[in-house]
Each structure stands twice: as C-alpha cells, then as structure tokens.
C-alpha positions as CSV (number, residue, x, y, z in Angstrom):
1,X,30.1,14.0,-35.4
2,X,30.7,17.8,-35.3
3,X,34.1,19.2,-36.1
4,X,34.8,20.0,-32.5
5,X,33.9,16.4,-31.5
6,X,36.3,15.0,-34.1
7,X,39.1,17.2,-32.9
8,X,38.6,16.1,-29.3
9,X,38.4,12.5,-30.3
10,X,41.7,12.8,-32.1
11,X,43.4,14.4,-29.2
12,X,42.2,11.7,-26.8
13,X,43.3,9.0,-29.2
14,X,46.8,10.5,-29.7
15,X,47.2,11.3,-26.0
16,X,49.1,8.1,-25.0
17,X,51.6,8.7,-27.8
18,X,52.1,12.4,-27.1
19,X,52.7,11.6,-23.4
20,X,55.2,8.8,-24.1
21,X,58.9,9.3,-24.5
22,X,59.6,5.9,-26.1
23,X,61.0,5.8,-29.6
24,X,58.6,3.5,-31.4
25,X,59.9,4.2,-34.9
26,X,62.1,1.1,-35.0
27,X,59.6,-1.3,-33.6
28,X,59.1,-4.4,-35.7
29,X,55.7,-5.7,-34.9
30,X,56.3,-8.9,-36.8
31,X,58.9,-9.9,-34.1
32,X,56.4,-9.7,-31.3
33,X,54.7,-13.1,-30.4
34,X,51.1,-13.1,-31.6
35,X,48.3,-12.4,-29.2
36,X,46.7,-15.4,-27.5
37,X,43.4,-16.3,-29.2
38,X,41.6,-17.1,-26.0
39,X,39.6,-14.8,-23.8
40,X,42.0,-13.5,-21.2
41,X,41.1,-13.4,-17.5
42,X,43.2,-10.8,-15.6
43,X,43.3,-12.5,-12.2
44,X,44.0,-15.9,-13.8
45,X,46.3,-15.1,-16.7
46,X,47.9,-11.7,-16.3
47,X,48.3,-10.7,-12.6
48,X,50.4,-13.9,-11.9
49,X,52.8,-12.8,-14.7
50,X,53.1,-9.3,-13.3
51,X,53.6,-10.7,-9.8
52,X,56.3,-13.1,-10.8
53,X,58.2,-11.0,-13.5
54,X,57.4,-7.3,-12.8
55,X,56.5,-6.3,-9.3
56,X,60.0,-6.8,-7.8
57,X,61.0,-3.7,-9.8
58,X,57.6,-2.0,-10.1
59,X,55.9,-2.7,-6.9
60,X,55.4,-1.2,-3.4
61,X,59.1,-1.4,-2.5
62,X,60.7,-0.2,-5.7
63,X,59.3,1.8,-8.7
64,X,61.8,2.0,-11.5
65,X,61.0,4.7,-13.9
66,X,58.4,6.0,-11.3
67,X,56.1,3.2,-12.4
68,X,54.4,0.5,-10.5
69,X,52.3,-2.4,-11.7
70,X,50.9,-4.0,-8.5
71,X,47.9,-1.7,-8.5
72,X,45.4,-0.6,-11.1
73,X,46.0,3.1,-10.5
74,X,49.7,2.7,-10.7
75,X,49.6,0.5,-13.8
76,X,47.5,3.0,-15.8
77,X,49.3,6.1,-14.6
78,X,52.1,7.5,-16.7
79,X,55.7,6.8,-15.5
80,X,58.8,8.8,-16.4
81,X,58.5,7.7,-20.0
82,X,54.7,8.1,-20.4
83,X,51.9,5.6,-20.5
84,X,52.8,1.9,-20.7
85,X,49.4,0.4,-21.2
86,X,47.4,1.5,-24.2
87,X,44.1,-0.5,-24.2
88,X,43.1,-2.1,-27.5
89,X,46.5,-1.4,-29.2
90,X,49.1,-3.9,-28.2
91,X,51.2,-3.1,-31.3
92,X,52.0,0.3,-29.7
93,X,51.6,-0.4,-26.0
94,X,55.1,0.0,-24.5
95,X,54.4,-2.7,-21.9
96,X,54.1,-5.2,-24.7
97,X,57.0,-3.9,-26.7
98,X,59.3,-3.9,-23.7
99,X,58.6,-7.4,-22.6
100,X,59.1,-8.5,-26.3
101,X,62.5,-6.7,-26.4
102,X,61.4,-4.2,-29.1
103,X,62.4,-1.0,-27.3
104,X,66.1,-0.3,-27.2
105,X,67.6,-0.3,-23.7
106,X,64.2,-0.9,-22.2
107,X,64.0,-4.7,-22.0
108,X,61.7,-5.9,-19.3
109,X,62.5,-7.7,-17.2
110,X,66.2,-6.7,-17.4
111,X,68.7,-9.0,-19.2
112,X,69.8,-10.7,-16.0
113,X,66.3,-11.7,-15.0
114,X,64.2,-14.5,-16.4
115,X,62.4,-13.2,-19.5
116,X,58.7,-13.8,-20.3
117,X,57.9,-16.7,-22.5
118,X,56.3,-16.2,-25.9
119,X,53.1,-17.6,-24.4
120,X,53.2,-15.1,-21.6
121,X,53.8,-12.2,-24.0
122,X,50.9,-13.5,-26.1
123,X,48.7,-13.4,-23.0
124,X,49.7,-9.8,-22.1
125,X,49.2,-8.7,-25.7
126,X,45.8,-10.3,-25.9
127,X,44.8,-8.7,-22.6
128,X,45.8,-5.3,-24.0
129,X,43.9,-5.9,-27.2
130,X,40.9,-7.0,-25.3
131,X,40.7,-3.7,-23.5
132,X,43.2,-4.1,-20.7
133,X,40.4,-4.9,-18.3
134,X,41.6,-4.7,-14.7
135,X,38.8,-5.3,-12.1
136,X,38.4,-2.8,-9.3
137,X,39.3,-4.0,-5.8
138,X,41.8,-6.6,-4.5
139,X,42.9,-9.2,-6.9
140,X,42.1,-12.7,-5.7
141,X,45.1,-15.0,-5.3
142,X,45.3,-17.4,-8.2
143,X,47.3,-20.5,-7.7
144,X,48.7,-21.6,-11.1
145,X,48.5,-25.4,-11.6
146,X,51.9,-26.9,-12.2
147,X,51.9,-29.1,-15.3
148,X,54.3,-32.0,-15.1
149,X,55.0,-32.4,-18.8
150,X,55.4,-28.7,-19.4
151,X,57.0,-27.5,-16.2
152,X,58.6,-30.4,-14.2
153,X,59.7,-32.9,-16.7
154,X,62.2,-30.5,-18.4
155,X,63.8,-29.8,-15.0
156,X,64.2,-33.5,-14.2
157,X,65.6,-34.3,-17.7
158,X,68.1,-31.5,-17.6
159,X,69.3,-31.8,-14.1
160,X,68.5,-35.2,-12.6
161,X,68.3,-38.0,-15.1
162,X,72.0,-38.3,-15.8
163,X,72.4,-39.9,-12.4
164,X,68.8,-41.0,-11.7
165,X,67.5,-42.2,-15.1
166,X,67.3,-45.3,-17.2
167,X,71.0,-45.9,-17.5
168,X,72.1,-45.0,-13.9
169,X,70.3,-45.0,-10.6
170,X,72.5,-43.5,-7.9
171,X,71.3,-44.6,-4.5
172,X,68.9,-46.9,-6.2
173,X,66.7,-43.9,-7.1
174,X,65.3,-43.1,-10.5
175,X,63.3,-40.1,-11.7
176,X,62.3,-41.1,-15.2
177,X,59.3,-43.2,-14.1
178,X,56.4,-42.2,-11.9
179,X,56.2,-45.4,-9.9
180,X,60.0,-45.5,-9.3
181,X,60.2,-41.8,-8.3
182,X,57.3,-42.1,-5.8
183,X,58.7,-45.4,-4.4
184,X,62.0,-43.8,-3.5
185,X,65.5,-45.2,-3.4
186,X,67.6,-47.6,-1.3
187,X,69.5,-44.8,0.4
188,X,66.8,-42.3,1.4
189,X,63.6,-44.2,0.9
190,X,60.6,-42.2,0.0
191,X,61.6,-38.6,-0.8
192,X,58.5,-37.3,-2.6
193,X,55.3,-37.3,-0.6
194,X,52.5,-35.9,-2.8
195,X,50.6,-33.1,-1.1
196,X,53.2,-32.7,1.7
197,X,56.1,-30.6,0.6
198,X,57.3,-30.2,4.2
199,X,58.0,-33.9,4.5
200,X,59.4,-34.4,1.0
201,X,63.2,-34.6,1.5
202,X,63.6,-34.4,-2.3
203,X,63.2,-30.6,-1.9
204,X,66.0,-30.4,0.7
205,X,68.3,-32.3,-1.7
206,X,67.6,-30.2,-4.8
207,X,68.0,-27.1,-2.7
208,X,71.6,-28.3,-1.9
209,X,70.9,-28.3,1.9
210,X,71.1,-32.0,2.7
211,X,74.4,-32.2,4.5
212,X,74.1,-36.0,4.7
213,X,74.5,-36.4,1.0
214,X,77.9,-36.3,-0.7
215,X,78.6,-33.0,-2.5
216,X,75.2,-31.5,-1.8
217,X,76.1,-28.5,-4.0
218,X,76.1,-30.8,-7.0
219,X,72.3,-31.5,-6.5
220,X,71.5,-27.8,-6.1
221,X,69.0,-26.3,-8.5
222,X,68.0,-22.7,-8.9
223,X,65.6,-21.1,-6.4
224,X,62.8,-20.8,-9.0
225,X,63.2,-24.5,-9.9
226,X,63.1,-25.5,-6.3
227,X,60.0,-23.4,-5.8
228,X,58.4,-25.0,-8.9
229,X,59.0,-28.5,-7.6
230,X,57.7,-27.5,-4.2
231,X,54.5,-26.2,-5.7
232,X,54.2,-29.4,-7.8
233,X,54.5,-31.6,-4.8
234,X,52.2,-29.5,-2.7
235,X,49.6,-29.7,-5.4
236,X,49.7,-33.5,-5.3
237,X,52.8,-34.3,-7.5
238,X,50.5,-35.1,-10.5
239,X,52.4,-37.3,-13.0
240,X,50.6,-38.6,-16.0
C-alpha cells in the first residue's frame, strides 16, 4: 500500500474514536460479558433487545443524546457523544460499554430501568464483532418464544407458590404442577386457557384487577411480568 493509502486507512480506522467524547481510558474489558459464540441474526437476536430496552429513550418520540436506535441510519449516525456502534470492535464500541456499565454516568438503560442480561449483552457484543450487520428496509417482527423454565417458572416460584404450591393451595389452586395449574382451582375453575390470553382470567388476577378476589393488590405483578405471562399463554402455555 502506498504511503498516502496507509495514512487514509489510519484516518478512517481512527475516525470513530476521534469523533467520540466518551472516556474509554478506564474501561475494563474483562468485566464485559463475553460475546456470544453463535452466528447472530439481527432481526431475531438484536432488534428485539433494542425494541424492549432502548427505543423508549432512543426512538421516534424521544432521542436522548440526539441518538436514536430504531432505524439503521439513526443507529450508525453520531449522537452528541459521537459514534456508538463501531463494527468489528465490541471492546471499544460505546453501545456495548454502556449496556455493560463500563462508561461512567452513561449506563444504558438508566439505573431505574431493567438492565440487559449478560446473555443479551453477549449477543449485542457478538453482533458488533460480526460486523454490526443491519439489513436495509423494514425489520420483520420477530416474536420471541417464551421458555417456561427460563422465563415463567422463576416468576411463579417467586410470586405465586407460597400460596399456590405444594404446601398450600389457596382456593384449591396450585401452580407448581402443569396438570394442576391447567385444571384450575375450586374457586375460579380454569384460569389458564392455552392459546387464548383473552379468556385466561389468571392474567386479570396477576394484574391486580380482579375485584372479586380478596386483596387483589396482593396478587399484582409488575407490568413486564404480566406481559410475559400473557405471551406465554398466547403462545400455547407450553410447560414441559
């Protein structure tokens, strides 16, 4: 390569860093979850994360830091602090460092919001390392399959089994066994109807909106948990 070509290549390579205002000197790469080892698909693996965790602050209605991540053009355009996505280099891509909590005062999502899991961070990191491929055109809607053991069971164990488990079955209803849960209880009968969230009164109960139940607020779960259970039921309430 001729000297001029080398100089131009160095300028292009350094451009993302010179345009960024983030202080990366204190970043500890060892504290960032490792990149996922699988081939990442943007529509399947990455956009759903952006949609759930990022677009409320960086989308069409609000663009904190003059940055939006709901479109390809917006995501790869520099915001107030420079470029956030640096293809092939997750170890210095601000989007990865922020979601991993490695940039002071720039934690994304903010502390009061639900953080990304290590698995989600690993997927974003792998996507960046694999070239940050973002297909042109509209992103097809990808419906993430709810996994009972990973997603639903922890919610039931934490919030429901004290009163509806092996030791106690309030209302004759228990949620620690598939057959019993789908059978329903003595008081309300069948409350989970696989594939039909609209007719599953279980969702009304866990939303704290069933006024016929004593102290409905004691049964109320968070909005994201209710939505998770709704999707699980709508997808067939699979329970191994």
